[in-house]
C-alpha positions as CSV (number, residue, x, y, z in Angstrom):
1,M,-81.6,32.2,86.2
2,A,-79.7,30.5,83.4
3,P,-79.3,32.7,80.2
4,D,-81.3,30.4,78.0
5,L,-84.1,30.3,80.6
6,D,-84.0,34.1,81.0
7,T,-84.3,34.4,77.2
8,H,-87.3,32.1,77.1
9,A,-89.0,34.0,80.0
10,V,-88.6,37.3,78.2
11,G,-89.9,35.8,74.9
12,T,-92.9,34.4,76.8
13,L,-93.6,37.7,78.5
14,F,-93.7,39.5,75.2
15,D,-95.8,36.8,73.5
16,L,-98.4,37.1,76.3
17,L,-98.4,40.8,76.1
18,D,-98.9,40.6,72.3
19,E,-101.8,38.2,72.8
20,F,-103.4,40.5,75.5
21,L,-103.3,43.4,73.0
22,E,-104.8,41.3,70.3
23,L,-107.6,40.1,72.6
24,R,-108.2,43.6,73.9
25,D,-108.8,44.8,70.3
26,E,-111.4,42.1,69.5
27,R,-115.1,42.7,69.8
28,D,-115.9,43.1,73.5
29,G,-112.4,41.9,74.3
30,L,-111.7,44.2,77.2
31,N,-115.0,43.4,78.8
32,R,-114.2,39.6,78.5
33,I,-110.8,40.1,80.0
34,F,-112.2,42.1,82.9
35,A,-115.0,39.5,83.5
36,A,-112.5,36.6,83.6
37,H,-110.2,38.6,86.0
38,E,-113.2,39.4,88.3
39,Q,-114.2,35.7,88.4
40,W,-110.6,34.7,89.2
41,R,-110.3,37.3,91.9
42,R,-113.7,36.3,93.5
43,L,-112.8,32.6,93.5
44,R,-109.4,33.3,95.1
45,E,-111.1,35.4,97.8
46,Q,-113.8,32.8,98.6
47,N,-111.3,29.9,98.8
48,G,-108.7,31.7,101.0
49,C,-106.2,31.6,98.1
50,N,-104.9,35.1,99.0
51,A,-103.3,33.6,102.1
52,T,-99.6,32.7,101.8
53,D,-100.1,29.1,103.0
54,A,-102.9,28.2,100.5
55,T,-102.2,24.8,98.9
56,T,-104.7,24.7,96.1
57,C,-106.7,27.4,94.4
58,P,-109.4,27.3,91.7
59,T,-108.6,28.3,88.2
60,V,-110.4,30.2,85.6
61,R,-110.4,29.5,81.8
62,W,-109.0,32.6,80.3
63,F,-110.0,33.7,76.8
64,R,-107.6,33.4,73.9
65,A,-107.1,35.8,71.0
66,A,-108.8,34.5,67.9
67,S,-105.4,34.3,66.1
68,R,-104.1,32.0,68.8
69,I,-106.8,29.4,68.7
70,K,-106.1,26.1,66.9
71,P,-108.8,24.8,64.6
72,N,-111.0,22.1,66.2
73,T,-109.9,22.9,69.7
74,P,-112.6,23.5,72.3
75,N,-112.6,27.0,73.7
76,L,-114.8,29.4,75.8
77,D,-116.7,31.6,73.4
78,N,-114.5,32.2,70.4
79,D,-117.5,32.8,68.2
80,H,-116.6,36.5,68.2
């Protein structure tokens, strides 16, 4: 991996970890994270996406931490 790409990947990793920690600390955040993960896991299981030759798989809209939501942008339930 090129050094600039590696630096970007590490920055993205820490940004996502920071957002996860923010979301976890919000009202009912951990339950919302768990529910989205369970939905994602069930959809992958039902559609054979756990197989290595799967070509398309369903996606789940993941929650965003309130501090990461842009005004006037549609989102899942960010009324929290």
